C-alpha positions in Angstrom: -6.3 88.4 -112.6 -7.9 85.0 -113.3 -4.8 83.8 -115.2 -2.4 84.8 -112.4 -4.7 83.2 -109.7 -5.0 80.0 -111.7 -1.2 79.7 -112.2 -0.5 80.2 -108.4 -3.2 77.7 -107.5 -1.8 75.1 -109.9 1.7 75.6 -108.6 0.6 75.1 -105.0 -1.5 72.1 -105.9 1.5 70.3 -107.5 3.7 71.2 -104.6 1.3 69.7 -102.1 0.4 66.7 -104.3 4.0 65.3 -103.9 3.7 64.5 -100.1 0.0 63.5 -100.7 1.1 60.8 -103.1 3.2 59.1 -100.4 0.0 58.7 -98.3 -2.0 57.4 -101.3 0.7 54.8 -101.8 1.4 54.0 -98.1 2.2 50.5 -97.1 -0.7 50.4 -94.6 -4.1 49.7 -96.2 -6.0 51.7 -93.6 -3.8 54.8 -94.2 -4.2 54.5 -98.0 -8.0 54.2 -97.7 -8.3 57.1 -95.3 -6.1 59.3 -97.5 -8.1 58.5 -100.6 -11.4 59.3 -98.9 -10.2 62.6 -97.5 -8.5 63.5 -100.7 -11.4 62.9 -103.1 -14.2 64.2 -100.9 -13.5 67.9 -101.5 -13.2 67.4 -105.2 -16.6 65.6 -105.5 -18.4 68.1 -103.2 -20.8 70.1 -105.4 -19.4 73.6 -106.0 -22.8 75.1 -105.5 -22.9 73.8 -102.0 -19.6 75.3 -101.0 -20.3 78.6 -102.8 -23.7 79.0 -101.2 -22.3 78.2 -97.7 -19.6 80.9 -97.9 -21.7 83.5 -99.8 -22.6 85.5 -96.7 -19.0 85.3 -95.4 -17.9 86.7 -98.8 -20.4 89.5 -98.6 -19.0 90.5 -95.3 -15.6 90.8 -97.0 -17.1 92.9 -99.9 -15.0 95.9 -98.7 -11.9 93.7 -98.4 -11.7 92.2 -101.9 -8.1 91.0 -101.4 -9.0 88.8 -98.5 -12.1 87.6 -100.3 -10.0 86.6 -103.3 -7.4 84.9 -101.1 -10.1 82.8 -99.4 -11.6 81.9 -102.8 -8.2 80.9 -104.1 -7.7 78.7 -101.0 -11.0 77.0 -101.8 -9.8 76.4 -105.3 -6.5 75.0 -104.1 -8.2 72.6 -101.7 -10.8 71.5 -104.3 -8.5 70.9 -107.2 -5.3 69.6 -105.6 -6.8 66.0 -105.7 -6.5 66.2 -109.5 -2.8 66.9 -109.2 -2.3 64.1 -106.6 -4.1 61.5 -108.7 -2.1 62.5 -111.8 1.2 62.2 -109.9 0.0 58.9 -108.4 -0.7 57.3 -111.7 2.4 58.8 -113.5 5.3 57.8 -111.2 8.8 58.9 -112.2 10.7 56.5 -114.5 13.8 57.0 -112.4 13.6 56.1 -108.7 14.7 58.6 -106.0 17.6 56.3 -105.1 18.9 56.3 -108.7 18.6 60.1 -108.9 20.5 60.4 -105.6 23.3 58.1 -106.9 23.6 60.1 -110.1 24.0 63.3 -108.1 26.7 61.8 -106.0 28.6 60.7 -109.1 27.9 63.7 -111.3 29.8 67.1 -111.3 27.1 68.8 -113.3 25.3 71.9 -112.0 21.8 71.7 -110.6 20.4 73.3 -113.7 22.0 70.6 -115.9 20.6 68.0 -113.5 17.1 69.4 -113.8 17.4 69.5 -117.6 18.4 65.8 -117.6 15.5 64.8 -115.3 13.0 66.7 -117.5 14.4 65.1 -120.7 14.2 61.7 -118.9 10.5 62.2 -118.3 10.7 62.7 -114.5 8.7 66.0 -114.7 6.1 64.9 -117.2 3.5 64.0 -114.5 4.1 67.2 -112.6 3.7 69.3 -115.7 0.5 67.5 -116.7 -0.9 67.9 -113.2 -0.1 71.7 -113.3 -1.9 72.0 -116.7 -5.0 70.1 -115.5 -5.4 72.1 -112.2 -4.8 75.3 -114.1 -7.5 74.4 -116.6 -10.1 73.6 -113.8 -9.2 76.7 -111.7 -9.2 79.0 -114.8 -12.7 77.8 -115.9 -14.4 77.7 -112.5 -17.6 79.8 -112.4 -20.1 78.8 -109.7 -18.1 79.6 -106.6 -16.6 82.8 -108.1 -20.1 84.1 -108.9 -21.6 83.3 -105.4 -18.6 84.7 -103.6 -18.5 87.9 -105.7 -15.0 87.3 -107.0 -13.8 88.8 -110.2 -13.3 86.2 -112.9 -13.6 86.1 -116.7 -16.2 83.3 -116.4 -18.4 85.4 -114.2 -18.1 88.5 -116.5 -18.8 86.5 -119.6 -21.7 84.6 -118.1 -23.4 87.7 -116.7 -22.9 89.6 -119.9 -24.4 86.7 -121.9 -27.3 86.4 -119.5 -27.9 90.1 -119.7 -28.5 90.0 -123.4 -25.1 90.2 -125.0 -25.1 89.0 -128.6 -23.9 85.5 -129.0 -21.3 86.5 -131.5 -19.8 89.0 -129.0 -19.9 86.3 -126.3 -17.9 84.0 -128.5 -15.5 86.8 -129.4 -14.8 87.5 -125.7 -14.2 83.8 -125.0 -11.5 83.6 -127.7 -8.7 84.7 -125.4 -9.6 82.2 -122.6 -10.1 79.6 -125.3 -6.4 79.9 -126.3 -5.2 79.6 -122.7 -7.4 76.5 -122.2 -6.2 75.0 -125.5 -2.6 75.5 -124.4 -3.2 73.8 -121.1 -5.0 70.9 -122.7 -2.3 70.4 -125.3 0.3 70.5 -122.6 -1.5 67.8 -120.6 -2.0 65.6 -123.7 1.7 65.8 -124.7 3.0 65.1 -121.2 0.6 62.3 -120.4 1.3 60.8 -123.8 4.9 60.3 -122.8 4.1 58.9 -119.4 3.4 55.3 -118.6 0.0 55.2 -116.7 0.5 52.8 -113.8 -0.2 53.1 -110.0 2.6 54.3 -107.8 4.5 51.6 -105.8 3.9 51.4 -102.1 6.3 53.7 -100.3 6.9 54.9 -96.8 6.7 58.7 -96.2 8.8 60.7 -93.8 7.5 61.9 -90.5 7.2 65.6 -91.4 5.8 64.8 -94.9 3.1 62.6 -93.4 2.2 65.3 -90.8 1.9 68.0 -93.5 -0.1 65.7 -95.8 -2.6 64.8 -93.1 -2.9 68.4 -92.0 -3.7 69.4 -95.5 -6.3 66.6 -96.1 -8.1 67.5 -92.9 -8.1 71.2 -93.6 -9.4 70.6 -97.2 -12.1 68.2 -95.9 -13.3 70.6 -93.2 -13.4 73.8 -95.2 -14.7 72.5 -98.5 -17.2 69.8 -97.3 -17.7 69.7 -93.5 -18.3 73.4 -92.7 -20.6 74.1 -95.8 -22.6 70.9 -95.1 -23.0 71.7 -91.4 -24.0 75.3 -92.2 -26.6 74.3 -94.8 -28.0 71.5 -92.7 -28.3 73.7 -89.6 -30.1 76.3 -91.7 -32.3 73.7 -93.3 -33.6 72.4 -90.0 -35.8 75.5 -89.6 -36.9 75.3 -93.3 -38.0 71.7 -93.7 -41.4 72.3 -92.2 -42.1 75.2 -94.7 -40.7 73.1 -97.5 -42.9 70.1 -96.6 -46.0 72.3 -96.8 -45.2 73.6 -100.2 -42.5 71.6 -102.1 -41.9 73.6 -105.3 -38.8 71.9 -106.7 -40.3 68.6 -107.9 -40.3 69.6 -111.6 -36.8 71.1 -111.4 -35.4 68.0 -109.6 -37.0 65.7 -112.1 -35.6 67.7 -115.0 -32.1 67.5 -113.5 -32.4 63.8 -113.0 -33.4 63.3 -116.6 -30.6 65.5 -117.9 -28.0 63.8 -115.6 -29.2 60.3 -116.7 -28.9 61.2 -120.4 -25.5 62.9 -120.1 -23.9 60.2 -117.8 -25.2 57.4 -120.1 -23.8 59.2 -123.2 -20.4 59.7 -121.5 -20.3 56.2 -120.1 -21.1 54.6 -123.4 -18.5 56.7 -125.2 -15.9 55.8 -122.6 -16.6 52.0 -122.3 -17.9 51.2 -125.7 -15.5 53.2 -127.8 -12.7 52.3 -125.5 -13.4 48.6 -126.2 -13.7 49.1 -129.9 -10.4 51.0 -130.0 -8.7 47.7 -129.2 -10.2 45.9 -132.2 -9.1 45.9 -135.8 -6.3 48.3 -136.7 -8.3 50.7 -139.0 -11.3 50.9 -136.7 -8.9 51.2 -133.7 -7.2 54.2 -135.2 -10.5 55.9 -136.0 -11.8 55.3 -132.5 -8.7 56.6 -130.8 -8.7 59.7 -133.0 -12.4 60.2 -132.1 -11.7 59.7 -128.4 -8.8 62.1 -128.3 -10.9 64.8 -130.1 -13.8 64.2 -127.7 -11.5 64.5 -124.7 -9.9 67.7 -126.1 -13.3 69.3 -126.7 -14.7 68.2 -123.3 -11.8 69.7 -121.4 -12.7 73.2 -122.5 -15.3 73.2 -119.8 -19.0 73.9 -119.8 -18.9 77.7 -120.4 -17.0 77.8 -123.7 -18.5 74.5 -124.9 -22.0 75.6 -124.1 -21.6 78.9 -126.0 -20.2 77.0 -129.0 -23.1 74.5 -129.0 -25.6 77.4 -128.6 -24.1 79.0 -131.7 -24.2 75.7 -133.6 -27.9 75.0 -132.9 -28.8 78.4 -134.4 -27.7 77.1 -137.8 -30.5 76.0 -140.2 -29.4 72.3 -140.2 -29.5 72.0 -136.4 -32.2 74.5 -135.4 -34.7 71.6 -135.0 -32.8 70.6 -131.8 -32.7 74.1 -130.3 -35.8 73.6 -128.0 -35.0 70.0 -127.1 -32.9 68.4 -124.3 -30.4 67.0 -126.8 -28.0 70.1 -126.9 -27.7 70.0 -123.1 -27.3 66.3 -122.9 -24.7 66.3 -125.6 -22.7 69.2 -124.0 -22.8 67.6 -120.5 -21.8 64.3 -122.0 -18.7 65.8 -123.6 -17.8 67.7 -120.4 -18.1 64.4 -118.4 -16.3 62.3 -121.0 -12.7 63.0 -119.8 -13.6 62.0 -116.3 -15.4 58.9 -117.6 -12.2 57.9 -119.5 -10.1 58.4 -116.4 -12.4 56.3 -114.2 -12.4 53.6 -116.9 -8.6 53.6 -116.8 -8.6 53.3 -113.1 -11.0 50.3 -113.2 -8.7 48.7 -115.7 -5.6 49.2 -113.5 -7.4 47.8 -110.5 -9.2 45.0 -112.2 -8.4 41.5 -110.8 -8.2 39.6 -114.0 -7.3 36.2 -112.5 -10.1 36.3 -110.0 -12.6 37.3 -112.7 -11.4 34.4 -114.9 -12.0 32.0 -112.1 -15.5 33.4 -111.5 -16.3 33.0 -115.3 -15.5 29.3 -115.0 -18.1 28.9 -112.2 -21.6 27.7 -112.9 -24.3 30.3 -113.1 -25.5 30.9 -109.5 -26.3 33.7 -107.1 -22.8 33.3 -105.6 -21.2 33.8 -109.0 -23.3 36.8 -109.7 -22.3 38.3 -106.3 -18.6 37.7 -106.9 -18.9 39.3 -110.4 -20.6 42.3 -108.8 -17.9 42.7 -106.2 -15.0 42.3 -108.7 -16.3 44.1 -111.8 -19.9 45.4 -112.0 -19.7 47.5 -108.8 -16.8 49.5 -110.2 -18.8 50.4 -113.3 -21.9 51.2 -111.2 -20.0 53.7 -109.0 -18.4 55.1 -112.1 -21.8 55.9 -113.5 -22.9 57.2 -110.1 -20.1 59.7 -110.0 -20.9 60.8 -113.6 -24.6 61.1 -112.8 -24.1 63.2 -109.7 -21.5 65.5 -111.5 -24.0 66.1 -114.3 -26.9 66.6 -111.8 -25.0 69.5 -110.1 -23.9 71.2 -113.3 -25.0 74.9 -113.5 -23.2 76.6 -116.4 -24.3 74.4 -119.3 -27.8 73.9 -117.7 -28.3 77.7 -117.5 -27.3 78.3 -121.1 -28.8 75.2 -122.9 -31.8 74.0 -120.9 -35.0 74.1 -123.0 -37.9 76.3 -121.9 -40.1 74.4 -119.4 -37.4 72.1 -118.2 -35.4 74.3 -115.8 -32.8 72.3 -113.9 -32.8 72.5 -110.1 -29.3 74.0 -110.0 -30.4 77.0 -112.1 -33.4 77.6 -109.8 -31.2 77.4 -106.7 -28.5 79.6 -108.2 -31.0 82.3 -108.9 -32.4 82.2 -105.4 -28.9 82.1 -103.7 -28.2 85.6 -104.8 -30.8 86.8 -102.2 -28.8 85.4 -99.3 -29.1 82.4 -97.0 -32.6 81.6 -95.8 -34.0 78.6 -94.0 -36.3 77.5 -96.8 -33.5 77.8 -99.5 -31.2 75.7 -97.3 -33.9 73.1 -97.1 -34.3 73.2 -100.8 -30.6 72.7 -101.3 -30.6 69.7 -99.0 -33.6 68.2 -100.8 -31.8 68.6 -104.2 -28.7 67.1 -102.7 -30.6 64.1 -101.5 -32.4 63.4 -104.8 -29.5 61.7 -106.7 -28.4 59.9 -103.5 -31.9 58.4 -103.1 -31.9 57.3 -106.8 -28.7 55.4 -106.4 -29.7 53.9 -103.1 -32.7 52.5 -104.8 -30.6 51.2 -107.7 -28.2 49.6 -105.3 -31.0 48.0 -103.3 -32.5 46.4 -106.4 -29.2 45.3 -108.1 -30.1 41.6 -107.8 -32.7 42.2 -110.5 -30.7 44.2 -112.9 -27.0 43.4 -112.2 -26.6 40.4 -114.5 -23.6 38.2 -114.8 
């Protein structure tokens, strides 16, 4: 069931990503900016937020599992289509649509022969990679499926493991999904390895294509982010007073902040530091590239399979000293974040204004030079780390499996409470947890003049 649902979601995501790419590369800057904001907002919305908001609605559909599964699949589609759109945006076809049209006019081959030619020419590489990546994310999704009571292999495996299933049996049950995920990862690697990663050229979309793309973006933004945020905030208004009288999440929020800081720093250092070393001497470069590819391959398996593997590893005599420390969780989260860190680093490289940065480097050291450096270079790295930090903060799967005793992350505490339904105090707790990483980065942004060096 999970396999079929993930295949359908991935196919629909690739189909919708094609018209979305035209908005992302529109000639008008305001259109491009609005499209990117509406596109990425659903993807970066914490899954726990969306799942909790629709939990009661899903329970009302408990006697209609087909409709419940369809709504869950729609949420997956809205949430992971941005991945397909970004992949297609940065892997444009090597043959222009005009050239393809001219070939069809001059060719007498059948449509099947034309499709084979386009695939061999690399025109379908981006679409195949996008399909594989969306399939991978939809197939390994856990939090929403659990809160919305949807049948999934991730929910069955997690619940069985939490219920006392032997670790060896948990690993055995994950072998089949592991093979599916490995196939998807290998497909994405092969296809992206053949593609030239560059931003798409500015293009003008047709009227109906633009209308459909904007309709999709608004629907995804409303259902994945706007409605859940409004529902939780409305419920939290009545619970803030009770929460202020007895705030019980301080230790859990602090633990999540520490884990997120460690994991995002680990992933960021791997992406930026190893990425820089990979361009050095030939022998070191080959070693670093091999290491980076292996780390990305491992990280793409997702938190559930990777956490169970790390949990089995720290039972070994050599690694048992780390079992009750934060290191296994930080290491696992860092590997899960690493593919995203590499993608964000590549985006920064593609959008980096080299000429302007060179001119700034020639300027004398001053506050104006530091401000220009911040705007042109440092701010991009800062927001990259912010995205990684927030993503790690809201992780549930790895945190529930690998968190040491006495350091329960806030997501695990909230997840356990969310099974009892929506209550005002719990909504207020969710808002407080949501605000914690935002406050941290607002403080960091406000004090950047002291730490953001040239």
